[in-house]
N, C-alpha and C positions, 0 to 999 in steps of 0.2 A: 590436387585441388588446395588451393590455399586454404588456411584457418586463420582464425582469428581477426586482428585489426586488419590484415591484407586481405583475407578472406571476404570481410563485410566492405570493403574499398573495391575489390573486384566487383563485386554485386552491385552496389550501385554504379560505377562504371557502365555496368551491363544493362542499367535501368533509366540511365539520363532520359530523359525525356517523355519517358512513358508513365512515371507516376503524375498524381494531381498535384494541384498547387504549384506554390512559387521555387521555380527553379533554381533561380539566383540563391533564395535562403538554403535550400538544399544543398548547394554546392558548397557555401559557408560554413554550415555545419560538417560536410565530408573536409574541408579543409581544416577544422578544428578539430573532428575526432583523428585525423592522419596525426597530428600534432601532438596528441593527448595518448591515444591507443586507449587498450581495456585496463581500467584500473589491475594491477597487479601482473598483468601482462609484461610486456618489453616495452612500456612506455618510456618516455624520454625522461620524464619529470614526476617526481614523487607526490601523490595526491594526499594531502593531510586527510579529507573527509573521508577517505578509503583506505586509512591506516590499519584498521581492523577486519576488513573485509577486501578477499582479492578474489579477481576474476579468471585467474590463470585457469580455472578449470573450463569455464567457459570460452577463453581463447584457443583450448585445446581441441575442444567438442567440434564435431563435425556433422552439423545438422544439415539433413538433407531437403529442408524447407518445402517438402511436398509431403500433401495429407496422404494419411495410411487408413485413417479409421472409417470403415463403413459407415454410413449416414445413420443406420440406426443405433449404433453404439452412442452417439451424442444422444439420442433419447433417452437411454438407459442413465447416462450420467446425469441428465436433469431430473430424473427421477431419484437418483441415490442421493442426491443435494436437498431436495426438500424444499424447495423453492416456495416463495409464498404464491397466494393466488391473486397477481398482481402482473399489471403489464411487464413485459419483461423484453429485451433486447439481446439477442442469441449472437455471438461471434464463436465459428468454427475453424480454427487454426487461420484466426484473422479474418476471415469472410464471413460476412451476415447470413444466417441461414433463416429466410423468410418463413421456410414452413413451421420453424420454431419459436418463432418472434412472435410476440401480441405486442402489436404497436401501443404506445399511449397516446392518450387522445390530443396533446397539445405539443408543440415544439420538437419534435423530432425530425432530426437530419440526420445524413452519412456524410461522413469526413470523404470517401471517395467521390460523391455528388457535390459537396459544397466545401473545400477543403480550405481549413481556416486553422494554423499554426499559432494565433493569438498571438500577445505581447508581452507576456510574463516569463514564459521560458526563454533560460540561458543555455543553450547547445554550445556557447562558446567557453562557459564555464564546466558543466555538467558532459562528460563524455558519453553517457548513458542517453542522456536527452538530445545529444548530438547524434547518435547511431539512429536514433526514435524519427529524427527529423530526416535524416537522410534516407529512410527507407519506409516511413509510414505509406502506407497503401489504403487503410480503412480506420473506422472508429464511429464513435457516435457523438451526437452534438444535441444538446437539449436545452432548450431556451423557454423558460417560463415567464411568461407575460406579467406584467405589473399588477400587483393585488390579485393575484390568480394561484390557487393550491394546485400544484401539479400532483398530489398523491404519494404515493409509492410506485417506482420504477426501479427495475432490477436490469442489472447490464451482467451477462454473463459469457464468460471467455472457457471455451473447452478447448482443449489443445491434443494433437495425438503425438504419438512417437516421432522424434524429427524434426517436429515443427520449428519454426523461427518466427516469430510476430512481432510487429512493432505498433499495437493502436495507438492511436491518437483523440483522444476525447476534450469534449468543452460542453461546459456549463456553465449556464448564464441566469443568473436570477434577477428578474426585475424589482422595482421598488416594490416593497410590502407583499411579496410572494413568497410561496413555501415549496419546500421540495424534499422528498425522503428517496436517497438514492441508496440502493441497496448495489454492491459489487461483489460478484461472487466469479472466483477462477478456480480450474480444475484440470484432470486432462489422465493422459497416461504414457508413460514411458520416460524418454528424455527429450526436453525440449526446453526454449527458450521463450519468454512472455516478457517482452519490455514494452511497456505501457509508460505513457504520459498524459496527464489531465492538466486541463486548467480551467478553474473555477472564478467565476466572478458571482459575489453575495451583494446583491444591491442594497442600498439602505433601506434599513427596516425590514428587510427579507431573512429568510431561516432556513438552512440548509444542513439537514440531516445526513451524515456520509457514513454508510457501513459497509465494513470490507470484510469479506470473508475468504481468506488464501488458504485453499487446501488443494494445492498443486500435488501430481504426483511425487513419490521420494525420490525419483531421479531426476527432478526436473529444476530450472532455474528460473527465479520470478524477482524480475526488477519492477517496481513502481517508483513515478515520480509525481508528484502533485504540487501545483501551484494555485495558491487560494487567497483570492484578494477579497476584502471585507470592509463593505461600507460603514457610514454613520447608522449604529443601531443594528448594523445587522449582526448575525449569529451563524459560523461556521461549525456546526458539531460533529466531531468523529469518532469513530470507533475502530480499529483496525483488530482482527484475531488472525494471526499467522499459525497455521499447523502444519503445514505441508513444506514441500520441496526441499531440494538438496541443500539450496542456498537460496536465499530470500533477501531483497533489502526492499524496505520501504520507506521513502525520503519524501518528506511534507515539506514545501517552504509556504509559510503562511505570512500572508502582509495586513494588518490592521491599517487601515489607511483613512478613517472616519470616525469621529468623537464618538464613546460607547461602543466599537465593535467588540462582539465577543467571538473567542475560537476555543475549541474545546478539542485537545488533539490525544485521545485516550486508546490505549492499546495493550493486546496480551499475547506475548509469543509462547507456543508450548512446542517443545524440541524434544526429539529424543535421537538416538543413535550417532551418527554424525552430522545432524542438520545442523545448519548455520543461518541462524535468523538475527537481521540487523534493522534494529527500527533509528530512523536518524530525523531530526527534525530541527527546522528555526523557523522562530514565532519573530516577528519583526513589529515592533509596536512605533508606529509615525504618529499615531494620535493622541490626543488626551483621552483621559479617562475610559481607557481600554481594559478590557480582561482578558488572561488567559488560564487556561487549566491542562493539566497534562499529567496523567497518570500511565504509567506503562510497568505492567507485570511482566516476569518472564518466570517459566516452569522450564526447567534442563534437568534431563534424564540423560543416562548413556555417556557417549562423550560430545556433546552437543556444544555449540558455541554461539552466546547470544550476546549481542551488541547493543549498547543504547547510547547514543550521540544526543543530545537536546541542548538547543541552546536560544534564550531569550535575548534579545536586542531590542534596546530602549534610545529612541532617539533623542534628540536635546529638547523638542518641544512636547513630547510625551509625558507632561507631566500626569499625577494620580493614576498611573500605571498599575496595576494588581497582577503581578504575573506569578503563576505556582508551576514548580515541575518535581515532580516524583518519581523515583525509577525504583520497585521493590524486586527481587529475585530469588525463587526459591530452588536451592539447586537438591536434586534427588539422588546426585552420584557423586562420588568424590571427584570424577574425570571430567565431568561437566564444567564450564569455563562461562565467566561474563566479563564483559569490558561496560564499564559504565562511565561516561563522560558527560554530565551535567554543566552547563556553563552560563555567567549569565554576562552581559555586557550592556553598563547602564552609563549614560551620558545626559541623564536629566534628575534633577532633585525631586523631592516629593513624592518617591514611587514605594511601592510596597514588593519586594520580589524574593522569592525563596526558591530555593533548590534542594535535593537531597536525594540519597542512594540508600539502600539496606539489602544486607544477602543473607541469608540464613538456610537452615536444612528443616526437614520434618521435626516438629517437634517430639521427642521420643516418648514425653510420658503419657501424652496423647494416643501415639500408637500403641503402645502399653493398654492403655484403659481400652481402645476399641478391640485390640487382640483379646484380652480379658475376658472379653463377652462374646467370644464367639465369630467375629468378624475374622475374614480371611486378610492376609497380609495386603494382598493387592487391592481390595476391597477397601481396606483401612487406608492405606494409602490414596486410593482415589476421593475417598471421602475426604481427608484432609486438604487435598489439593483443588478440591470443587470450591470448599470453603476459602483457601486462598483466593481464587478467581472471584469469588461471589461478588465482593464488593466492586472488582472491576466491570463486569460483567452487568451488574446492576446500573452503570452508567446509561444502558441503552434504556432508555425509558418504554419503549415499544413492547409490549409483551410477546409478540409473534414474533418479532424480528430478533429478539433475545432469546425466543425458544429455539430459533435457527442456529444461532451460535452454541449455544447448550447442547444443541444436536452434534454439531460440527466438535465439540468438545469430548463429547460420548464416542464418536466415532474415532477419534486420537486415541483415547485410552482403549478401545478395543484391540487396537493394531500393537497396542503394546504388551497384551496378553499372550503368554507363550502358548 
């Protein structure tokens, strides 16, 4: 059986005409994927955007693509994740589980029934987006009407060993509407979750988008989000990456209307040989727009963190206010961070800044705690949590922030001998 690029193309060839949506678009994506291949595999050209992250291990994996988890195990996973008491859409190995789903009151549809690839994604430029476009079979569509409050909706993915799934999501907020979307992913064994989401934030609307990536230690997680924000709209996102053997969170944000706001905050907490990549591009195309980004990394063992953040300011985007900061705490001399903040400015009268810091735990603070009877592992935990506190504080909802803090606690428990 072929693996890697050839294996995925074989799989696509066997599904031609069977998957929902525009077959011509899928064929174009397959052509683009054939030309590029998986980053770090045997691709024909070097990919600058993937210089710090190789998917060779994905190319070499032989996913069975067959669900192996008994249905009751998915329910157990949901209990462990401590989900909110709110509507939730649950996918297990890429297929919706109606028995575990609590449908929202408004605006929910499925990609399998109403396929919409959208207009923002770039399968010709992004190989994992091309792969998703080739193979996407299902996903969630959310459409909040103008001036409506969609409340909190949870989008949950549970994967089993051998799964290889490519969900396609779309979120549309009408003028003056609101929504809080909480996206959670977890699973067991070795699998690939490759998600593409398209987000439209209408004029004066507000989307809060929270992600908790708590995949199995042997999993591969790739998430690509395209967000377009209209005049006076706000896209407020926070991502917590604590799981997966290899993960990459990629966000393309386009501020298209005057006064649009984007917050792209994140934290990555890695140990062992985990690899976590947070990559973002914020494009300011309209006057008086604001973007804020703080990404914190906590790296233990031989883990490898990556931050790539780029702010682009177009010629007409005067009065732009853009800020970007990457802060890393190294808990081991073997841990590694690659940080690449960038500014590309073509307008006058703008305010943009970026920066990066790397440090270790303060030995004096550690000694202070130890001298008062606190164990070393607990003292380190206290200092790490203090480092993360400012980042998690950017999540304004107390209940949602509590779920993220519970995720951090689970990660820390896994590090105890």
